[in-house]
PADREN-40621 format. One record per atom (N, C-alpha, C): residue number from 1; residue in three letters; atom name; x, y, z. Coordinates in nm, 2 decimals, padded with zeros to 4 digits. Layout:
<sites>
(NUM 'ALA' 'CA' (X Y Z)),
...
</sites>
This chain:
<sites>
(1 'MET' 'N' (-02.10 -06.68 00.58)),
(1 'MET' 'CA' (-02.21 -06.65 00.65)),
(1 'MET' 'C' (-02.25 -06.77 00.74)),
(2 'THR' 'N' (-02.32 -06.73 00.85)),
(2 'THR' 'CA' (-02.36 -06.84 00.94)),
(2 'THR' 'C' (-02.50 -06.88 00.91)),
(3 'ASP' 'N' (-02.54 -06.99 00.97)),
(3 'ASP' 'CA' (-02.68 -07.04 00.95)),
(3 'ASP' 'C' (-02.79 -06.95 01.00)),
(4 'THR' 'N' (-02.76 -06.87 01.10)),
(4 'THR' 'CA' (-02.86 -06.79 01.16)),
(4 'THR' 'C' (-02.89 -06.66 01.09)),
(5 'THR' 'N' (-02.80 -06.61 01.01)),
(5 'THR' 'CA' (-02.83 -06.49 00.93)),
(5 'THR' 'C' (-02.84 -06.52 00.78)),
(6 'SER' 'N' (-02.92 -06.44 00.72)),
(6 'SER' 'CA' (-02.93 -06.46 00.57)),
(6 'SER' 'C' (-02.95 -06.33 00.51)),
(7 'THR' 'N' (-02.92 -06.31 00.39)),
(7 'THR' 'CA' (-02.94 -06.19 00.31)),
(7 'THR' 'C' (-03.07 -06.20 00.24)),
(8 'PRO' 'N' (-03.15 -06.10 00.23)),
(8 'PRO' 'CA' (-03.27 -06.11 00.15)),
(8 'PRO' 'C' (-03.25 -06.12 00.00)),
(9 'ALA' 'N' (-03.33 -06.20 -00.06)),
(9 'ALA' 'CA' (-03.31 -06.22 -00.20)),
(9 'ALA' 'C' (-03.35 -06.09 -00.27)),
(10 'VAL' 'N' (-03.32 -06.08 -00.39)),
(10 'VAL' 'CA' (-03.34 -05.96 -00.47)),
(10 'VAL' 'C' (-03.49 -05.94 -00.49)),
(11 'ASP' 'N' (-03.57 -06.05 -00.51)),
(11 'ASP' 'CA' (-03.71 -06.04 -00.54)),
(11 'ASP' 'C' (-03.79 -06.02 -00.41)),
(12 'GLU' 'N' (-03.74 -06.04 -00.29)),
(12 'GLU' 'CA' (-03.82 -06.02 -00.17)),
(12 'GLU' 'C' (-03.83 -05.87 -00.13)),
(13 'PRO' 'N' (-03.95 -05.82 -00.11)),
(13 'PRO' 'CA' (-03.96 -05.68 -00.07)),
(13 'PRO' 'C' (-03.92 -05.67 00.08)),
(14 'THR' 'N' (-03.87 -05.55 00.11)),
(14 'THR' 'CA' (-03.83 -05.53 00.25)),
(14 'THR' 'C' (-03.95 -05.47 00.33)),
(15 'ALA' 'N' (-03.94 -05.47 00.46)),
(15 'ALA' 'CA' (-04.05 -05.43 00.54)),
(15 'ALA' 'C' (-04.07 -05.28 00.53)),
(16 'ALA' 'N' (-03.97 -05.20 00.51)),
(16 'ALA' 'CA' (-03.98 -05.06 00.50)),
(16 'ALA' 'C' (-04.05 -05.02 00.37)),
(17 'ALA' 'N' (-04.03 -05.09 00.27)),
(17 'ALA' 'CA' (-04.09 -05.06 00.14)),
(17 'ALA' 'C' (-04.24 -05.09 00.13)),
(18 'GLU' 'N' (-04.28 -05.18 00.22)),
(18 'GLU' 'CA' (-04.42 -05.22 00.22)),
(18 'GLU' 'C' (-04.51 -05.11 00.28)),
(19 'GLN' 'N' (-04.46 -05.03 00.38)),
(19 'GLN' 'CA' (-04.54 -04.93 00.45)),
(19 'GLN' 'C' (-04.54 -04.80 00.37)),
(20 'PRO' 'N' (-04.66 -04.74 00.35)),
(20 'PRO' 'CA' (-04.65 -04.61 00.29)),
(20 'PRO' 'C' (-04.61 -04.50 00.39)),
(21 'PRO' 'N' (-04.55 -04.39 00.35)),
(21 'PRO' 'CA' (-04.51 -04.29 00.44)),
(21 'PRO' 'C' (-04.62 -04.23 00.52)),
(22 'ALA' 'N' (-04.60 -04.20 00.64)),
(22 'ALA' 'CA' (-04.71 -04.14 00.73)),
(22 'ALA' 'C' (-04.73 -04.00 00.69)),
(23 'ALA' 'N' (-04.85 -03.97 00.65)),
(23 'ALA' 'CA' (-04.89 -03.83 00.62)),
(23 'ALA' 'C' (-04.95 -03.76 00.74)),
(24 'THR' 'N' (-04.91 -03.64 00.75)),
(24 'THR' 'CA' (-04.97 -03.56 00.86)),
(24 'THR' 'C' (-05.11 -03.51 00.82)),
(25 'PRO' 'N' (-05.21 -03.54 00.90)),
(25 'PRO' 'CA' (-05.35 -03.49 00.86)),
(25 'PRO' 'C' (-05.36 -03.34 00.88)),
(26 'GLU' 'N' (-05.43 -03.28 00.78)),
(26 'GLU' 'CA' (-05.45 -03.14 00.79)),
(26 'GLU' 'C' (-05.58 -03.11 00.86)),
(27 'ASN' 'N' (-05.58 -03.00 00.93)),
(27 'ASN' 'CA' (-05.69 -02.96 01.01)),
(27 'ASN' 'C' (-05.79 -02.88 00.92)),
(28 'PRO' 'N' (-05.91 -02.93 00.90)),
(28 'PRO' 'CA' (-06.00 -02.87 00.80)),
(28 'PRO' 'C' (-06.05 -02.74 00.86)),
(29 'TYR' 'N' (-06.04 -02.72 00.99)),
(29 'TYR' 'CA' (-06.10 -02.60 01.05)),
(29 'TYR' 'C' (-05.99 -02.49 01.07)),
(30 'ALA' 'N' (-05.87 -02.51 01.03)),
(30 'ALA' 'CA' (-05.76 -02.42 01.05)),
(30 'ALA' 'C' (-05.78 -02.31 00.95)),
(31 'ALA' 'N' (-05.73 -02.18 00.99)),
(31 'ALA' 'CA' (-05.74 -02.07 00.89)),
(31 'ALA' 'C' (-05.63 -02.09 00.79)),
(32 'PRO' 'N' (-05.65 -02.05 00.67)),
(32 'PRO' 'CA' (-05.55 -02.06 00.57)),
(32 'PRO' 'C' (-05.43 -01.98 00.60)),
(33 'ARG' 'N' (-05.31 -02.03 00.57)),
(33 'ARG' 'CA' (-05.19 -01.96 00.60)),
(33 'ARG' 'C' (-05.17 -01.85 00.49)),
(34 'ALA' 'N' (-05.13 -01.74 00.54)),
(34 'ALA' 'CA' (-05.09 -01.63 00.44)),
(34 'ALA' 'C' (-04.95 -01.66 00.39)),
(35 'ALA' 'N' (-04.93 -01.62 00.27)),
(35 'ALA' 'CA' (-04.80 -01.64 00.21)),
(35 'ALA' 'C' (-04.70 -01.54 00.27)),
(36 'SER' 'N' (-04.59 -01.59 00.33)),
(36 'SER' 'CA' (-04.49 -01.50 00.39)),
(36 'SER' 'C' (-04.41 -01.43 00.27)),
(37 'PRO' 'N' (-04.38 -01.31 00.29)),
(37 'PRO' 'CA' (-04.30 -01.24 00.19)),
(37 'PRO' 'C' (-04.16 -01.30 00.18)),
(38 'THR' 'N' (-04.12 -01.33 00.06)),
(38 'THR' 'CA' (-03.99 -01.39 00.04)),
(38 'THR' 'C' (-03.88 -01.29 00.04)),
(39 'THR' 'N' (-03.90 -01.17 00.01)),
(39 'THR' 'CA' (-03.80 -01.07 00.01)),
(39 'THR' 'C' (-03.83 -00.96 00.11)),
(40 'ALA' 'N' (-03.73 -00.93 00.19)),
(40 'ALA' 'CA' (-03.75 -00.83 00.29)),
(40 'ALA' 'C' (-03.72 -00.69 00.23)),
(41 'THR' 'N' (-03.79 -00.59 00.28)),
(41 'THR' 'CA' (-03.77 -00.46 00.23)),
(41 'THR' 'C' (-03.66 -00.39 00.31)),
(42 'ASN' 'N' (-03.57 -00.33 00.24)),
(42 'ASN' 'CA' (-03.46 -00.26 00.30)),
(42 'ASN' 'C' (-03.47 -00.11 00.28)),
(43 'ALA' 'N' (-03.59 -00.06 00.30)),
(43 'ALA' 'CA' (-03.62 00.08 00.26)),
(43 'ALA' 'C' (-03.53 00.18 00.35)),
(44 'PHE' 'N' (-03.53 00.16 00.48)),
(44 'PHE' 'CA' (-03.45 00.25 00.56)),
(44 'PHE' 'C' (-03.30 00.25 00.53)),
(45 'SER' 'N' (-03.25 00.13 00.51)),
(45 'SER' 'CA' (-03.11 00.12 00.49)),
(45 'SER' 'C' (-03.07 00.18 00.35)),
(46 'ILE' 'N' (-03.15 00.16 00.25)),
(46 'ILE' 'CA' (-03.13 00.21 00.12)),
(46 'ILE' 'C' (-03.14 00.36 00.12)),
(47 'ALA' 'N' (-03.24 00.42 00.19)),
(47 'ALA' 'CA' (-03.26 00.56 00.20)),
(47 'ALA' 'C' (-03.14 00.62 00.28)),
(48 'SER' 'N' (-03.09 00.56 00.38)),
(48 'SER' 'CA' (-02.98 00.60 00.46)),
(48 'SER' 'C' (-02.86 00.61 00.37)),
(49 'LEU' 'N' (-02.83 00.51 00.29)),
(49 'LEU' 'CA' (-02.71 00.51 00.21)),
(49 'LEU' 'C' (-02.72 00.61 00.10)),
(50 'VAL' 'N' (-02.84 00.63 00.04)),
(50 'VAL' 'CA' (-02.85 00.72 -00.07)),
(50 'VAL' 'C' (-02.84 00.86 -00.02)),
(51 'LEU' 'N' (-02.90 00.89 00.09)),
(51 'LEU' 'CA' (-02.89 01.03 00.15)),
(51 'LEU' 'C' (-02.75 01.06 00.20)),
(52 'GLY' 'N' (-02.68 00.96 00.25)),
(52 'GLY' 'CA' (-02.54 00.98 00.30)),
(52 'GLY' 'C' (-02.45 01.01 00.18)),
(53 'ILE' 'N' (-02.47 00.94 00.07)),
(53 'ILE' 'CA' (-02.39 00.97 -00.05)),
(53 'ILE' 'C' (-02.42 01.10 -00.11)),
(54 'ALA' 'N' (-02.55 01.14 -00.12)),
(54 'ALA' 'CA' (-02.59 01.26 -00.18)),
(54 'ALA' 'C' (-02.55 01.38 -00.09)),
(55 'ALA' 'N' (-02.54 01.37 00.04)),
(55 'ALA' 'CA' (-02.51 01.48 00.13)),
(55 'ALA' 'C' (-02.37 01.53 00.12)),
(56 'ILE' 'N' (-02.28 01.44 00.07)),
(56 'ILE' 'CA' (-02.14 01.48 00.07)),
(56 'ILE' 'C' (-02.11 01.58 -00.04)),
(57 'PRO' 'N' (-02.14 01.55 -00.17)),
(57 'PRO' 'CA' (-02.11 01.65 -00.27)),
(57 'PRO' 'C' (-02.20 01.78 -00.27)),
(58 'THR' 'N' (-02.33 01.76 -00.22)),
(58 'THR' 'CA' (-02.42 01.87 -00.22)),
(58 'THR' 'C' (-02.41 01.96 -00.10)),
(59 'GLY' 'N' (-02.36 01.91 00.01)),
(59 'GLY' 'CA' (-02.35 01.99 00.13)),
(59 'GLY' 'C' (-02.48 02.01 00.21)),
(60 'TRP' 'N' (-02.57 01.93 00.18)),
(60 'TRP' 'CA' (-02.70 01.94 00.25)),
(60 'TRP' 'C' (-02.69 01.87 00.39)),
(61 'TRP' 'N' (-02.68 01.95 00.49)),
(61 'TRP' 'CA' (-02.66 01.90 00.63)),
(61 'TRP' 'C' (-02.78 01.83 00.67)),
(62 'ILE' 'N' (-02.90 01.87 00.63)),
(62 'ILE' 'CA' (-03.02 01.80 00.67)),
(62 'ILE' 'C' (-03.03 01.66 00.62)),
(63 'ALA' 'N' (-02.98 01.64 00.49)),
(63 'ALA' 'CA' (-02.97 01.51 00.44)),
(63 'ALA' 'C' (-02.88 01.42 00.52)),
(64 'SER' 'N' (-02.77 01.47 00.57)),
(64 'SER' 'CA' (-02.68 01.40 00.65)),
(64 'SER' 'C' (-02.75 01.36 00.78)),
(65 'VAL' 'N' (-02.82 01.45 00.84)),
(65 'VAL' 'CA' (-02.89 01.41 00.97)),
(65 'VAL' 'C' (-02.99 01.31 00.95)),
(66 'VAL' 'N' (-03.07 01.32 00.84)),
(66 'VAL' 'CA' (-03.17 01.22 00.81)),
(66 'VAL' 'C' (-03.11 01.08 00.77)),
(67 'ALA' 'N' (-02.99 01.08 00.71)),
(67 'ALA' 'CA' (-02.92 00.96 00.68)),
(67 'ALA' 'C' (-02.87 00.89 00.81)),
(68 'ILE' 'N' (-02.83 00.97 00.90)),
(68 'ILE' 'CA' (-02.79 00.91 01.03)),
(68 'ILE' 'C' (-02.91 00.85 01.10)),
(69 'VAL' 'N' (-03.02 00.92 01.11)),
(69 'VAL' 'CA' (-03.14 00.88 01.18)),
(69 'VAL' 'C' (-03.19 00.75 01.11)),
(70 'PHE' 'N' (-03.20 00.75 00.98)),
(70 'PHE' 'CA' (-03.25 00.64 00.90)),
(70 'PHE' 'C' (-03.16 00.52 00.92)),
(71 'GLY' 'N' (-03.03 00.54 00.93)),
(71 'GLY' 'CA' (-02.93 00.43 00.95)),
(71 'GLY' 'C' (-02.95 00.36 01.08)),
(72 'PHE' 'N' (-02.97 00.44 01.19)),
(72 'PHE' 'CA' (-02.99 00.38 01.32)),
(72 'PHE' 'C' (-03.13 00.31 01.33)),
(73 'ILE' 'N' (-03.23 00.36 01.26)),
(73 'ILE' 'CA' (-03.36 00.29 01.25)),
(73 'ILE' 'C' (-03.34 00.16 01.18)),
(74 'ALA' 'N' (-03.27 00.16 01.07)),
(74 'ALA' 'CA' (-03.25 00.04 00.98)),
(74 'ALA' 'C' (-03.17 -00.06 01.06)),
(75 'ARG' 'N' (-03.07 -00.02 01.14)),
(75 'ARG' 'CA' (-02.99 -00.12 01.21)),
(75 'ARG' 'C' (-03.08 -00.20 01.31)),
(76 'SER' 'N' (-03.18 -00.14 01.36)),
(76 'SER' 'CA' (-03.27 -00.21 01.46)),
(76 'SER' 'C' (-03.38 -00.29 01.39)),
(77 'ARG' 'N' (-03.43 -00.24 01.27)),
(77 'ARG' 'CA' (-03.54 -00.31 01.21)),
(77 'ARG' 'C' (-03.50 -00.40 01.10)),
(78 'GLU' 'N' (-03.39 -00.38 01.04)),
(78 'GLU' 'CA' (-03.35 -00.46 00.92)),
(78 'GLU' 'C' (-03.21 -00.52 00.94)),
(79 'PRO' 'N' (-03.21 -00.63 01.01)),
(79 'PRO' 'CA' (-03.07 -00.69 01.04)),
(79 'PRO' 'C' (-03.00 -00.75 00.92)),
(80 'GLN' 'N' (-03.08 -00.78 00.82)),
(80 'GLN' 'CA' (-03.02 -00.84 00.69)),
(80 'GLN' 'C' (-02.95 -00.73 00.61)),
(81 'ALA' 'N' (-02.98 -00.60 00.64)),
(81 'ALA' 'CA' (-02.91 -00.49 00.57)),
(81 'ALA' 'C' (-02.83 -00.41 00.66)),
(82 'ARG' 'N' (-02.76 -00.47 00.75)),
(82 'ARG' 'CA' (-02.68 -00.40 00.85)),
(82 'ARG' 'C' (-02.56 -00.33 00.78)),
(83 'THR' 'N' (-02.50 -00.38 00.68)),
(83 'THR' 'CA' (-02.39 -00.32 00.62)),
(83 'THR' 'C' (-02.43 -00.19 00.55)),
(84 'MET' 'N' (-02.54 -00.20 00.48)),
(84 'MET' 'CA' (-02.59 -00.08 00.41)),
(84 'MET' 'C' (-02.62 00.04 00.51)),
(85 'SER' 'N' (-02.68 00.00 00.62)),
(85 'SER' 'CA' (-02.72 00.10 00.72)),
(85 'SER' 'C' (-02.59 00.16 00.79)),
(86 'THR' 'N' (-02.49 00.07 00.81)),
(86 'THR' 'CA' (-02.37 00.12 00.87)),
(86 'THR' 'C' (-02.30 00.22 00.78)),
(87 'TRP' 'N' (-02.30 00.19 00.65)),
(87 'TRP' 'CA' (-02.24 00.29 00.55)),
(87 'TRP' 'C' (-02.32 00.41 00.54)),
(88 'GLY' 'N' (-02.45 00.40 00.55)),
(88 'GLY' 'CA' (-02.53 00.52 00.56)),
(88 'GLY' 'C' (-02.50 00.61 00.68)),
(89 'ILE' 'N' (-02.48 00.55 00.79)),
(89 'ILE' 'CA' (-02.44 00.62 00.91)),
(89 'ILE' 'C' (-02.31 00.69 00.90)),
(90 'VAL' 'N' (-02.21 00.62 00.85)),
(90 'VAL' 'CA' (-02.08 00.67 00.83)),
(90 'VAL' 'C' (-02.07 00.79 00.73)),
(91 'LEU' 'N' (-02.14 00.77 00.62)),
(91 'LEU' 'CA' (-02.14 00.87 00.52)),
(91 'LEU' 'C' (-02.22 00.99 00.57)),
(92 'GLY' 'N' (-02.33 00.97 00.65)),
(92 'GLY' 'CA' (-02.40 01.08 00.71)),
(92 'GLY' 'C' (-02.31 01.16 00.80)),
(93 'PHE' 'N' (-02.23 01.10 00.88)),
(93 'PHE' 'CA' (-02.14 01.17 00.97)),
(93 'PHE' 'C' (-02.03 01.24 00.89)),
(94 'VAL' 'N' (-01.99 01.18 00.78)),
(94 'VAL' 'CA' (-01.89 01.25 00.69)),
(94 'VAL' 'C' (-01.95 01.37 00.63)),
(95 'GLY' 'N' (-02.08 01.36 00.59)),
(95 'GLY' 'CA' (-02.15 01.48 00.53)),
(95 'GLY' 'C' (-02.18 01.58 00.63)),
(96 'ALA' 'N' (-02.20 01.54 00.75)),
(96 'ALA' 'CA' (-02.24 01.64 00.85)),
(96 'ALA' 'C' (-02.12 01.71 00.91)),
(97 'PHE' 'N' (-02.01 01.64 00.92)),
(97 'PHE' 'CA' (-01.89 01.70 00.99)),
(97 'PHE' 'C' (-01.77 01.71 00.89)),
(98 'GLY' 'N' (-01.79 01.68 00.76)),
(98 'GLY' 'CA' (-01.68 01.69 00.67)),
(98 'GLY' 'C' (-01.63 01.83 00.65)),
(99 'TRP' 'N' (-01.72 01.93 00.67)),
(99 'TRP' 'CA' (-01.68 02.07 00.66)),
(99 'TRP' 'C' (-01.58 02.11 00.77)),
(100 'LEU' 'N' (-01.59 02.04 00.88)),
(100 'LEU' 'CA' (-01.50 02.07 00.99)),
(100 'LEU' 'C' (-01.36 02.01 00.96)),
(101 'VAL' 'N' (-01.35 01.90 00.90)),
(101 'VAL' 'CA' (-01.23 01.84 00.86)),
(101 'VAL' 'C' (-01.16 01.92 00.75)),
(102 'LEU' 'N' (-01.24 01.97 00.66)),
(102 'LEU' 'CA' (-01.18 02.06 00.55)),
(102 'LEU' 'C' (-01.13 02.19 00.61)),
(103 'ALA' 'N' (-01.20 02.24 00.71)),
(103 'ALA' 'CA' (-01.16 02.37 00.77)),
(103 'ALA' 'C' (-01.03 02.35 00.85)),
(104 'ILE' 'N' (-01.01 02.24 00.92)),
(104 'ILE' 'CA' (-00.89 02.21 00.99)),
(104 'ILE' 'C' (-00.77 02.19 00.89)),
(105 'LEU' 'N' (-00.80 02.12 00.78)),
(105 'LEU' 'CA' (-00.69 02.10 00.68)),
(105 'LEU' 'C' (-00.66 02.23 00.61)),
(106 'GLY' 'N' (-00.76 02.31 00.59)),
(106 'GLY' 'CA' (-00.73 02.44 00.53)),
(106 'GLY' 'C' (-00.65 02.53 00.62)),
(107 'LEU' 'N' (-00.68 02.53 00.74)),
(107 'LEU' 'CA' (-00.60 02.61 00.84)),
(107 'LEU' 'C' (-00.46 02.56 00.85)),
(108 'ALA' 'N' (-00.44 02.43 00.85)),
(108 'ALA' 'CA' (-00.31 02.36 00.87)),
(108 'ALA' 'C' (-00.23 02.40 00.74)),
(109 'LEU' 'N' (-00.29 02.40 00.63)),
(109 'LEU' 'CA' (-00.21 02.43 00.51)),
(109 'LEU' 'C' (-00.18 02.58 00.49)),
(110 'ALA' 'N' (-00.27 02.67 00.54)),
(110 'ALA' 'CA' (-00.25 02.81 00.53)),
(110 'ALA' 'C' (-00.17 02.87 00.64)),
(111 'ALA' 'N' (-00.16 02.81 00.75)),
(111 'ALA' 'CA' (-00.09 02.86 00.87)),
(111 'ALA' 'C' (00.06 02.89 00.84)),
(112 'PRO' 'N' (00.13 02.80 00.78)),
(112 'PRO' 'CA' (00.27 02.83 00.75)),
(112 'PRO' 'C' (00.29 02.96 00.67)),
(113 'PHE' 'N' (00.21 02.98 00.57)),
(113 'PHE' 'CA' (00.22 03.10 00.49)),
(113 'PHE' 'C' (00.18 03.22 00.56)),
(114 'ALA' 'N' (00.08 03.21 00.65)),
(114 'ALA' 'CA' (00.04 03.33 00.73)),
(114 'ALA' 'C' (00.15 03.36 00.83)),
(115 'LEU' 'N' (00.21 03.27 00.89)),
(115 'LEU' 'CA' (00.32 03.29 00.98)),
(115 'LEU' 'C' (00.45 03.35 00.91)),
(116 'TRP' 'N' (00.47 03.29 00.80)),
(116 'TRP' 'CA' (00.59 03.34 00.72)),
(116 'TRP' 'C' (00.57 03.49 00.68)),
(117 'GLY' 'N' (00.45 03.52 00.64)),
(117 'GLY' 'CA' (00.42 03.66 00.60)),
(117 'GLY' 'C' (00.42 03.75 00.72)),
(118 'ALA' 'N' (00.38 03.70 00.84)),
(118 'ALA' 'CA' (00.39 03.79 00.95)),
(118 'ALA' 'C' (00.53 03.81 01.00)),
(119 'ALA' 'N' (00.61 03.71 00.99)),
(119 'ALA' 'CA' (00.75 03.72 01.04)),
(119 'ALA' 'C' (00.84 03.80 00.94)),
(120 'ILE' 'N' (00.82 03.78 00.81)),
(120 'ILE' 'CA' (00.91 03.85 00.72)),
(120 'ILE' 'C' (00.85 03.98 00.67)),
(121 'GLY' 'N' (00.72 03.98 00.66)),
(121 'GLY' 'CA' (00.65 04.10 00.61)),
(121 'GLY' 'C' (00.64 04.10 00.46)),
(122 'TRP' 'N' (00.55 04.18 00.41)),
(122 'TRP' 'CA' (00.53 04.19 00.27)),
(122 'TRP' 'C' (00.57 04.33 00.22)),
(123 'GLY' 'N' (00.65 04.40 00.28)),
(123 'GLY' 'CA' (00.69 04.54 00.25)),
(123 'GLY' 'C' (00.78 04.54 00.13)),
(124 'PRO' 'N' (00.84 04.66 00.11)),
(124 'PRO' 'CA' (00.93 04.69 -00.01)),
(124 'PRO' 'C' (01.05 04.60 00.00)),
(125 'ASP' 'N' (01.10 04.57 00.12)),
(125 'ASP' 'CA' (01.22 04.49 00.12)),
(125 'ASP' 'C' (01.20 04.35 00.07)),
(126 'PHE' 'N' (01.08 04.30 00.08)),
(126 'PHE' 'CA' (01.05 04.16 00.03)),
(126 'PHE' 'C' (01.05 04.16 -00.12)),
(127 'LEU' 'N' (00.99 04.27 -00.18)),
(127 'LEU' 'CA' (00.98 04.27 -00.33)),
(127 'LEU' 'C' (01.11 04.31 -00.39)),
(128 'GLY' 'N' (01.20 04.36 -00.32)),
(128 'GLY' 'CA' (01.33 04.40 -00.38)),
(128 'GLY' 'C' (01.33 04.55 -00.43)),
(129 'PHE' 'N' (01.24 04.63 -00.38)),
(129 'PHE' 'CA' (01.24 04.77 -00.42)),
(129 'PHE' 'C' (01.33 04.85 -00.33)),
</sites>
């Protein structure tokens, strides 16, 4: 070490330790702060998800429509529950238009048999009489 610098001794207090921390004064005329809610309510997203799930096996198209509406409301009001509301929207559309998918699949599976029956026929030659 050089002569111009020195290290403080162990017993010497430092300048920062001598000063108390600065406290911010409170305004005695300020209105008391209301406690902010710690948990956010996800009512629309939960309702959207439940209605979307319930609409599929029951076939309630009105529940599907309400699930879609609640899902879009929840996406704008509840950003923390975006995944739940998205699933509610998807399941709402599946419940609303799932019958259309089943009808198309049914026709696609039944069409070969109908065409085969129309081409060959179901008369006495088919049965071997």
